[in-house]
KEKE-3310 file (N, C-alpha, C; in steps of 0.2 Angstrom, whole numbers, plus 5000, padded with zeros to 4 digits):
npx = (5675:5670:5676:5690:5679:5679:5691:5695:5687:5691:5703:5701:5702:5690:5674:5663:5654:5648:5638:5634:5623:5617:5612:5599:5584:5592:5597:5603:5609:5607:5616:5622:5613:5605:5598:5590:5582:5582:5584:5577:5567:5563:5560:5557:5548:5538:5531:5518:5519:5523:5535:5544:5539:5550:5563:5564:5564:5575:5588:5585:5590:5601:5608:5604:5612:5626:5625:5625:5636:5645:5641:5649:5659:5662:5658:5670:5679:5689:5685:5689:5680:5673:5668:5669:5657:5649:5650:5646:5635:5626:5614:5604:5593:5580:5577:5564:5547:5538:5544:5535:5523:5533:5532:5534:5528:5527:5541:5555:5568:5585:5594:5610:5621:5627:5628:5639:5629:5618:5609:5598:5600:5593:5581:5564:5554:5537:5530:5515:5507:5510:5506:5509:5519:5530:5539:5551:5557:5557:5563:5579:5583:5582:5594:5603:5606:5608:5621:5626:5623:5616:5601:5587)
npy = (6148:6161:6170:6166:6169:6182:6188:6184:6192:6204:6206:6205:6194:6187:6191:6183:6173:6159:6150:6138:6131:6119:6108:6104:6097:6091:6077:6082:6081:6090:6089:6097:6105:6098:6090:6075:6071:6070:6083:6086:6076:6073:6083:6096:6090:6089:6100:6101:6099:6106:6102:6101:6111:6120:6113:6118:6131:6135:6130:6137:6149:6145:6145:6160:6165:6161:6167:6183:6182:6183:6192:6203:6200:6204:6220:6222:6226:6238:6247:6257:6270:6265:6249:6233:6227:6237:6238:6226:6212:6201:6189:6178:6166:6151:6136:6133:6142:6137:6123:6111:6110:6112:6123:6142:6153:6169:6167:6169:6180:6189:6202:6208:6221:6235:6235:6243:6256:6253:6246:6248:6250:6243:6241:6232:6220:6217:6209:6213:6205:6190:6179:6173:6165:6173:6180:6177:6178:6190:6198:6189:6196:6211:6208:6204:6215:6226:6223:6225:6217:6219:6213:6212)
npz = (4695:4692:4695:4687:4674:4675:4675:4661:4655:4660:4656:4642:4635:4629:4624:4626:4633:4640:4654:4659:4672:4678:4667:4655:4659:4671:4683:4695:4709:4726:4735:4747:4750:4758:4752:4744:4730:4715:4705:4694:4691:4701:4710:4702:4698:4708:4712:4718:4732:4748:4752:4738:4733:4742:4739:4727:4729:4736:4729:4718:4724:4728:4716:4711:4718:4715:4704:4705:4712:4701:4696:4705:4705:4692:4694:4704:4696:4690:4675:4660:4664:4673:4677:4674:4674:4670:4659:4650:4648:4656:4653:4660:4662:4667:4664:4661:4663:4670:4676:4680:4672:4658:4652:4644:4649:4657:4658:4667:4667:4672:4668:4670:4672:4661:4648:4641:4643:4635:4640:4655:4672:4685:4684:4686:4675:4667:4659:4652:4644:4650:4648:4637:4625:4619:4624:4626:4616:4613:4624:4622:4609:4614:4622:4615:4603:4612:4614:4603:4593:4577:4574:4566)
capx = (5672:5666:5683:5690:5677:5680:5697:5694:5682:5694:5707:5701:5703:5684:5671:5657:5656:5641:5640:5627:5624:5617:5611:5592:5580:5594:5598:5609:5607:5609:5616:5623:5608:5602:5590:5593:5579:5586:5581:5570:5560:5561:5558:5552:5538:5534:5531:5512:5520:5526:5542:5546:5544:5554:5569:5565:5565:5582:5591:5585:5592:5609:5611:5603:5619:5632:5622:5626:5644:5649:5643:5651:5666:5665:5658:5674:5686:5689:5688:5687:5676:5667:5670:5672:5648:5646:5652:5646:5631:5624:5610:5602:5589:5579:5575:5556:5546:5537:5546:5530:5521:5536:5527:5538:5524:5530:5548:5562:5577:5589:5597:5613:5626:5623:5631:5641:5624:5613:5602:5595:5599:5590:5573:5559:5547:5535:5526:5508:5503:5514:5506:5513:5528:5533:5541:5558:5561:5560:5573:5585:5584:5584:5600:5608:5605:5611:5628:5628:5621:5610:5597:5580)
capy = (6150:6165:6173:6164:6173:6187:6189:6184:6196:6213:6206:6205:6186:6186:6196:6183:6165:6153:6149:6135:6128:6113:6103:6104:6091:6092:6074:6082:6081:6096:6088:6103:6109:6093:6088:6069:6069:6074:6090:6087:6069:6074:6091:6099:6088:6087:6108:6104:6096:6109:6099:6101:6122:6123:6112:6123:6139:6132:6127:6144:6154:6143:6147:6164:6167:6160:6170:6188:6183:6181:6199:6206:6199:6211:6225:6225:6224:6243:6245:6264:6275:6262:6242:6227:6224:6241:6236:6218:6210:6195:6185:6173:6162:6144:6130:6134:6146:6132:6117:6106:6111:6113:6130:6145:6158:6171:6166:6172:6182:6192:6203:6210:6225:6239:6235:6250:6262:6251:6242:6255:6246:6242:6240:6226:6222:6211:6208:6213:6196:6185:6169:6172:6163:6178:6183:6175:6179:6196:6198:6190:6200:6215:6209:6206:6222:6230:6221:6227:6214:6221:6208:6214)
capz = (4691:4692:4693:4679:4668:4676:4673:4654:4651:4661:4651:4635:4632:4627:4626:4625:4636:4643:4660:4662:4680:4675:4661:4655:4664:4675:4688:4698:4717:4729:4745:4750:4753:4763:4747:4741:4728:4709:4703:4687:4692:4709:4714:4698:4694:4713:4715:4720:4739:4750:4752:4732:4734:4747:4739:4722:4731:4739:4722:4714:4729:4728:4708:4709:4721:4711:4696:4710:4715:4694:4694:4711:4703:4686:4697:4707:4689:4687:4666:4657:4668:4675:4678:4671:4673:4668:4649:4651:4648:4660:4653:4665:4665:4668:4658:4659:4669:4675:4675:4683:4665:4653:4647:4643:4649:4661:4661:4672:4662:4675:4664:4673:4671:4657:4641:4639:4642:4631:4645:4659:4676:4691:4682:4684:4668:4668:4650:4652:4644:4654:4647:4629:4622:4614:4629:4625:4610:4615:4628:4618:4604:4616:4623:4607:4602:4618:4612:4597:4586:4574:4571:4567)
cpx = (5670:5672:5687:5687:5678:5685:5699:5692:5687:5700:5707:5703:5696:5680:5662:5659:5647:5645:5635:5629:5623:5613:5601:5590:5587:5593:5601:5603:5611:5611:5619:5617:5602:5596:5594:5590:5583:5581:5574:5567:5557:5555:5555:5546:5535:5533:5523:5513:5525:5534:5547:5545:5547:5560:5570:5569:5574:5587:5590:5590:5599:5613:5612:5610:5624:5631:5627:5632:5649:5649:5645:5659:5669:5664:5665:5682:5685:5689:5685:5684:5671:5670:5667:5660:5647:5647:5651:5637:5627:5616:5608:5593:5587:5576:5566:5553:5540:5537:5542:5526:5524:5535:5536:5534:5526:5536:5549:5566:5577:5595:5601:5620:5623:5624:5634:5636:5620:5608:5603:5594:5593:5582:5569:5554:5544:5530:5518:5504:5507:5513:5507:5522:5532:5537:5551:5561:5562:5565:5578:5587:5586:5592:5606:5611:5609:5619:5630:5629:5616:5606:5590:5576)
cpy = (6159:6170:6172:6168:6180:6191:6188:6188:6205:6212:6207:6200:6185:6190:6191:6175:6164:6151:6144:6131:6121:6111:6105:6097:6088:6085:6076:6082:6086:6094:6091:6106:6104:6089:6083:6068:6074:6079:6091:6081:6069:6079:6094:6096:6087:6095:6107:6101:6102:6110:6102:6110:6124:6122:6117:6126:6138:6129:6133:6149:6153:6146:6153:6168:6167:6168:6178:6188:6184:6190:6206:6204:6205:6215:6229:6226:6232:6243:6255:6269:6272:6254:6238:6224:6231:6241:6229:6217:6206:6193:6178:6172:6153:6139:6130:6137:6143:6125:6111:6107:6113:6118:6136:6153:6161:6168:6170:6173:6187:6195:6209:6213:6230:6239:6240:6256:6260:6250:6249:6251:6248:6243:6234:6226:6216:6212:6207:6206:6192:6178:6170:6171:6169:6181:6184:6177:6186:6200:6196:6193:6208:6215:6208:6210:6226:6228:6220:6223:6215:6216:6215:6210)
cpz = (4687:4691:4688:4673:4669:4673:4663:4651:4654:4655:4644:4629:4627:4630:4626:4630:4638:4648:4664:4668:4680:4669:4660:4658:4669:4680:4694:4706:4723:4735:4750:4752:4756:4758:4742:4736:4722:4707:4701:4689:4698:4712:4710:4697:4704:4718:4719:4728:4741:4752:4744:4731:4736:4744:4732:4725:4733:4735:4719:4719:4728:4720:4707:4715:4719:4707:4700:4711:4708:4694:4698:4709:4696:4687:4701:4704:4686:4678:4664:4662:4673:4679:4673:4668:4670:4661:4648:4652:4651:4659:4659:4666:4666:4660:4655:4665:4675:4674:4676:4674:4659:4649:4648:4646:4655:4663:4663:4666:4670:4668:4670:4672:4665:4651:4639:4639:4640:4636:4650:4667:4682:4691:4685:4679:4668:4662:4654:4651:4646:4653:4639:4631:4617:4619:4628:4620:4611:4620:4626:4612:4607:4618:4618:4604:4605:4617:4608:4591:4582:4570:4571:4572)
residu = (UNK:UNK:UNK:UNK:UNK:UNK:UNK:UNK:UNK:UNK:UNK:UNK:UNK:UNK:UNK:UNK:UNK:UNK:UNK:UNK:UNK:UNK:UNK:UNK:UNK:UNK:UNK:UNK:UNK:UNK:UNK:UNK:UNK:UNK:UNK:UNK:UNK:UNK:UNK:UNK:UNK:UNK:UNK:UNK:UNK:UNK:UNK:UNK:UNK:UNK:UNK:UNK:UNK:UNK:UNK:UNK:UNK:UNK:UNK:UNK:UNK:UNK:UNK:UNK:UNK:UNK:UNK:UNK:UNK:UNK:UNK:UNK:UNK:UNK:UNK:UNK:UNK:UNK:UNK:UNK:UNK:UNK:UNK:UNK:UNK:UNK:UNK:UNK:UNK:UNK:UNK:UNK:UNK:UNK:UNK:UNK:UNK:UNK:UNK:UNK:UNK:UNK:UNK:UNK:UNK:UNK:UNK:UNK:UNK:UNK:UNK:UNK:UNK:UNK:UNK:UNK:UNK:UNK:UNK:UNK:UNK:UNK:UNK:UNK:UNK:UNK:UNK:UNK:UNK:UNK:UNK:UNK:UNK:UNK:UNK:UNK:UNK:UNK:UNK:UNK:UNK:UNK:UNK:UNK:UNK:UNK:UNK:UNK:UNK:UNK:UNK:UNK)
# end
């Protein structure tokens, strides 16, 4: 899928894509990781155990590795004075910050790409009020503005 998305962007067949790893409240079983329980009910609602925490880390590592592979596919395709990744913005996130509590406090977002120079790469930012549900709208607004959507 990463190669297909990268090719579509490089050929200007599309400038927008959605790449959903799994659905909300996914009951997917990550058997390739040796996990037999369902992601949502058996793992995210069992983060109080060391086994549940390790399984969640393993799943996140798998998903983020695929995210990195997509970014690498884009980086390898030349475009203008750089590459497709330089001219793209990929927003990655999860369903919840803390899936066991179903909240959005300290919600994780990963922005990859420079959006034609509108996003500075190589930064880590943690909202000082990490207990706020305002983080998500702020990040989403920043992302759409960076790609040229003039929202207030």
